[in-house]
N, C-alpha and C positions, 0 to 999 in steps of 0.2 A: 550714447554720452558723449559729448562737446570734449576737446580739448581742458576748457578751463574748467569741467567737472571735475576730468582725469587730475589736474594738477591740485585742485582743493581734497580729491582722495590723498593724493601722495605728500600733501603738505600736512597728513592728519599728525603722524610721525608713527612710527612702523610701534602699531600697540596693541591692543587686547582686542583690536575690528582690523587692522590692521595685515598682510605679509609678503612681503613684495621678495619675490626670487626671478632670479635669470635662467635656471635650472630650467630646462622643456621636456624631462626624460621622470623622474623620479616621481613617480604616479602614489608612493606611499605615500610623500609628503604631501600633495594638494590632497590627497584625499584627508588624513589625520587633521589637514587645518581647516578644510571643511567645514569635517564633525566639529571641528573644536569651533569655530562660527556659530554655528547649528544648536552649538549647547550654551553658547552666550552665558560663561559664569558668573560674569556682575550683572547679569538678568539687566544690563541696560535697555534693554527690547531692539536696540541699533543694530542696522548691517554689517556685516564684516566683507572684508574685503581681498582676499588673491589677486594682488597682479602679478603676470608673468610678460617679464622682459623690463625690471626694473630692479636698478642695481641698489642693495641696501643706503645707500646715500640720497635716493629720489632720487636720481638723474637714469633715463630713457636709455637702455644698452644697445637698442639698434637694430631687434631683432624683426624678421618679419612670421607673421603667424596666418601659416596659410589652414588647409581647411581639412587636412590629415588632425594635426592638434588639434582646433577647434572640436573636432569630433571627437575625439576621446578624451578631451575635461568634459562637453556635454552630456558625455557618457557616466559621468562616473555620476551623475544622481540615480540611474536608474539602474546601474548594476550589478543593487540589494549587497556590497559589498559594505554599504553606510547606513544601517536601520535606527531606525524609521528616515523613510526616502525623505534629503532634507531638500527644501525650499532653494532654489540656487537657480541662476539666468549667467550665461556669456558670452560676453559682446569685446569685438577688435576694435580695440580705440586706435586708427591710422594720425601720426605725425609724424613731424618735421625730422626728429632724432630717430624716429620708426614706428613701429609697433607694439601694441600691448594687449593681453588680453586679459581682462576684466572678469574676473568669477563676482559676485554679487549674492553675501549666504545671507535667507533670512531668518535668526531664532526662532528654532523650533519649540513650540508650545508642548512636546510629546516628547521631555528630556528622560532620563540622560539618552542622546542619540549613540550610537558606539560607530567605531570602525574597524572589523571585522572580529567581536568582543570586546575591543577596549572604546574606557572612553577618552576619549581627549576632550580638552578645554585649553584657553587660553588665559595664562599668568604673566601679565604683563606684557611683554615683546616675544616672547616666545612660548610654546605648545607643552602641553606633558603629559600625562595621564593621571587621570581623576581619579585622589586619595578616594577610602569608603567617606570620609564625612561629606567630601563633594560630591560626592553622587547622590548620598540621603540630600542633599539642596538640593540638589537635582530636582530626587525623585521627588520630594514635597515638592515644590516648585510647578512641576509637571500634575501632583495631586492639587493641588489646588485650582489651576485650571481646566481639568476633566473635559479636552477638546469632541473626544469619544466617547457612545454607548461603552465599547469594552472598556474603557478603563475608569470604569465611575465603578466607587465600593460598593460592593454586594451586601450593605448592612443587616440583612435577615443571615445569612454565611456565617463560619468559623473558620478558621483555619485545618479542622476538621473536613473537613465539607470537599477536598481537592487534594487528589493524590502525592502528595508530598513523594512519595517512594519515586515514582514517576520524572516527578520535576527535579529530583538534583542525580538520578541517577542518570536520565537518557536525557533530562532536556539543557539544563544548566553549561554541560559539557561542549555541547554546541552553540550555547549561543554566548558565552565565555570565553574568551582568550585564557588556555592553559594555564601560563602563568599568574597569570591576574585570579585566575578562581584558588592555585593554590593556595596564595597568600593572602586570600582573602578572607580577613576574621570577625565578617560581623555574623551578627545572630541570622537565625533564615530566614525571621519575616523581612529585615533589611535589603539583604539578598534580594529575594522578592519582591520586593517594594521594587528598587532598581531597574528590575524587568517592569513594572506596571502589573502586574499578578497580585501585589498586596497593598494596602490601604496600609501606613503605621497611625493617622490619623486617629481613624474610626475600628482597628485593630478586626481589620477582616479580608478575604482575598478580593478582588474584581472580580468584574465579568470577565476579562478574558483569561483568568483562572478557571473560573468554572466550565467555560466553552468548550476550554482544551485540556481540563486536567480535572474536571468533576466530576467526584461520584457519581451525583445522581443531580445534575444539570437541569435539566426538565423539571424540577421541583421548584426552580426556580424562573425559568426560562419556557414556558409553556408548550411555545412551537417550534425546542427545542429540537429536529427531529428529520431523518431524511424518510420520503415517503416515494414506496416502489410501487407503480400497480401495471400491471399488463392487461392489456384489454385485448378480445376480440375484435379486428377491424381497424379503422381507422379513427374515431370518435370515443368517447369518453359513454358513448350511451350501447353498448355493444359488454359481451359477459366478462370479470374479471376471472381470468386468465391462473393466477398467480397475483401477489400481493406480499408484499413484504415492509418491515418497518424498521431501521438502525437509529437504533437510541443510544446515547450514551457521552461520553466529552469524545472531541474530535480525535485527539489522542492512540482514542479505541478503535471509535467508528471506522474511522478512514482506508487502512489499513484493510480491515472486511469489507469495506464500497471496495476497493480497487479490486480485490479477489472477484469480488460480486459480479462489475462489468467485466472483467478478463472471461470468466466463467461462467458466468451466466449469462450474458445479451448476445456480445462477443460471437458472432461465427464464423466461419470464411468459406467455399466452397471452389471448386474453382470452375473459368468461364471461357470459354476457348475466343480466341484472337485472333487467330486463324485455323485453316482445314488442318494442320497441325501440330499445334500449339496452345496452351491452356494458361493460364494464370489464377494465381489466387486470388479472389476479392470477397474482404470480409465486408458486412453488412453492415458493421462500423468501426471505421478504426478505432480501436483502441484508447492511443492517445486522445482524442480527439475526444470522446466520451470523458474521460479520466482528467483531463485540465478542463472540459467544461461542470465539471463537479466540481472538483475545488477552489473553480472559481466559485459558483455558487454560494459553498460552505463559504466564505474566507468574503465572499462580498454581502451577506443573505442580511436585512434588520432580525438583532436576535429579540427585540420587543415584541417583535409580532408573534398574532397565536397561529400563523400557518405554517405550516413546517416547507422546507423542502422539497420539490415535486420530482420524480423520475420518472413521469410516465410512458410504457411502451406500449408501441401499437402493429398493426401491422410490417408495414412499411415507413413509417418515422417513434422519432424516440420527440417529445418535446422534454426539456429543464423548466422549470420556473422557480424562484423564489422569491422572496417575501424584502418587499425594498426596491423600488428604482433605481435611476442613475442616482449617484451622489456628489456634492460637492458642486469642481469644477465639473466633470462630467454632465454632457448632455448631448440630448439627440442629433444637432447638428456638426458637433467634435467626436460620437463615437465616433468608430473605437483608438482616434489620435491623441482623447485627452484623459487621463485614470485618474482615480478619489479614492479614500478607503476610509468609508464607514467601518472599520473596527483595522484600528493601524493594529492594535495589538498582535489579534490571529494573525492578521497578513504578516506581518517579524516573525511570529514562534512559525508558521506552516513555509517559511522560506529558511528559516534554521534549523528541522525540520526536515527539508529537502522535500517535498510536497509541492511548493512552486517555483520554477527558477528564476527566469529575469522577470522582471515585471513589465505589464503593457506591453507582450508581445504575443496572449496566446492569443488570440481571432485572430492574426496573421498565421500563426501557425495551427491554428481548426483548420481554416480557407484554406493553405497548402496541404495540409491529409487528405483533406475529401476531396480535392482535385485528382490530387497521386493515387487515388480509391476508385477514381471515375463516380465520386460519387455528387449531384451539387450540393451547393455550396450552403453553408449553416444561413438558416435565416431567423439573426435578431429582432425584434420587438423590444423594442430603445423606449416606446412611447407611454405605456403604462403607468402610471403615477405609482403604483403602492406592490411594483411586482418588474419583473425583468423575468423576460425567459427568449427562449433559440429552440428550432426544431430545425432537429437534424435529419436529412432522409435516404433511403438504401438505397444504394446504387441502381438504375435504371435498369431491369433489364431487355426490356428492348432497345434503349444503346448497344450492349454487347451485339445483339440479335443482329442490330447493324451495321455492324460495324466485320461477323464473320458474316453478312450477308453479302459483304463488298468484296472485305478479300476472297472469297470465293469465288465470290462474279470475275475477280480478277485475271484466277492464277486461272479457271477453269479455261478462259472464254483459249488461255496459249498450248493449249496441251490434248492430248488427244486420251484416252480411256488405258490405253495401254500402258501413257506415259505419270499416267494418273494414278494406277496399279504398281508399278515401278516406284512409285514413290510410296505408296502404302507399302509394301514389302521393306522398303528400303527404311523407313520407319521402324518394321518391327527388326528388321535384322543389319543394321547401315554395312556389316563384312559380305553382304555379301558379292558375288563375282556376274557380272554377265551370264556365263552359262545358268548360274544357279537360279538366276530371276528368271531366265528363259524355259527351264524345265517348270517352277512352280508359277510363271504367268500364264502358260499353255493348260492349265488345270482351269483356268477363268472365263468367266461370258460375259461378252460387252455386253452393260444396262442399256444401251440403245439399241441394239439389232440382234439382243440375245444370241449370236452365236462367239463358238469357240475364238480363243484364243491361237494363230498358230505363227510362231515367231520362231528366230535363227537366234545366235548368239549376235550374231554382225549386225540382224537388227536391233538390240537390246544395249548394243555398245554406237549403233547411232541416235537410239534416246539417249544413250548417260552423258553422248556428247552434246546435242539436242539441249539438254536440262542444265547441265552445266554454263553452254554459251549463252543461253536468259539470266543466267544467273540462280536458279533454284539450289542447283547439286552442286556443291567442293567437295574435291579431291584431296583426302591429307592422309600421308602417312604414302607407301610406298604400294607397289602395285601387289606384292602378299600381305605385308603387313599392314597395308592401310585401311580406309573406313570411309565410306560416303556421311557427308556431312548436309543437310538439309537447309537452306536458305531460306526463310518465308518473308523477309523482307527486303526482298533481292532491290538493284538497283534494272528499273524498265528502258535506261538507253539503249540495250544491245541488242531489242527485241526487232 
């Protein structure tokens, strides 16, 4: 944006499209303004502008826009407080009088847009919370545009086909601010319509309502279920060892799926990482499988007859859901750009705490796999009608190599007797030199098959050597202390 373009925007005067401020710390104010611009109450279709660094009279304040402020304001788009996610850009414009941070907000097709459960709109030069009638207008406008499948009315269904009790008791309090909900005198259908769960014009629930709260969602969407299969071997030709189908609305299925992943798939085992220490390693980190399955059900194509697949093999898991990358997300920009095939389903899963931050899942998955010593997840984003990801178990040979290298490194420094001392202290770290000498005399050398014959002084000399090279540390006093074995020691003292 040029200085001339900025001046033209400022000259519009602060109205339903413009908000001027010199504040840099009131994040609530910024997010309310962005929410209001996204709702575009007048229906102008014109973009709104939040200009940070401009006085009410249009004069530039002279502030400096740093990277920290840019990141804070840009983060508003994806922090999940404004739902559905707003379409916005941020740009710093430098002028002779100072910097201006320009936030450009595109009117949303998916209204009403809410900030922390409240619908904000512009009324002339100020913003306010929308009334029930204003929310109805925004909801009807959204119904007319129908941007995504889940917002479409399912004209074959009636309100009796969705679990109203669950919506009223569980979902509405999480989706709408408590104060707003307490004073809402609209009918239930109008409340549901404001959340894009009901279509007033056709007097029927939307597909989003059936996906999340439907009593029999498969009647309306044949592929709406999750298929789990456990195969023997590493391909679909192996014997089927277990099979399970998760059917029903997501409100009931998702808790079942979480428990099944935790109890039916994830296992852990101790893996040695040195000669004296073990670490629990899981075949698959629970958070990884949970994140990937939540993304699968959130982004899948619910018009397809194919189910969401969770296939487990001997050494890997494959997750596949119908529907390739959607909208602005393409193979060349994955995973940096995200888009939502089911914007209302995504919003409901966020409100119900099944997803936390938007567009962070892939990076978190890879970090958790690396921490578990597992290979990185393999995403196939080139399929036209499906999306798949493969997660592999940690490779045993890698763990074995780690152990082998550590063992070789330690063994070349120690005698047979010194290794036996460490074994004894790993069982009882409080043993004295005398107790060790008595116990060690009962053992034989693996190399020579001869009995060890040692004195207390010899043991004390060995202990001193093990301390010097950093394998042993004495904690506490001579009488009440104990020996601590350090397996990751500094080699510089050797």
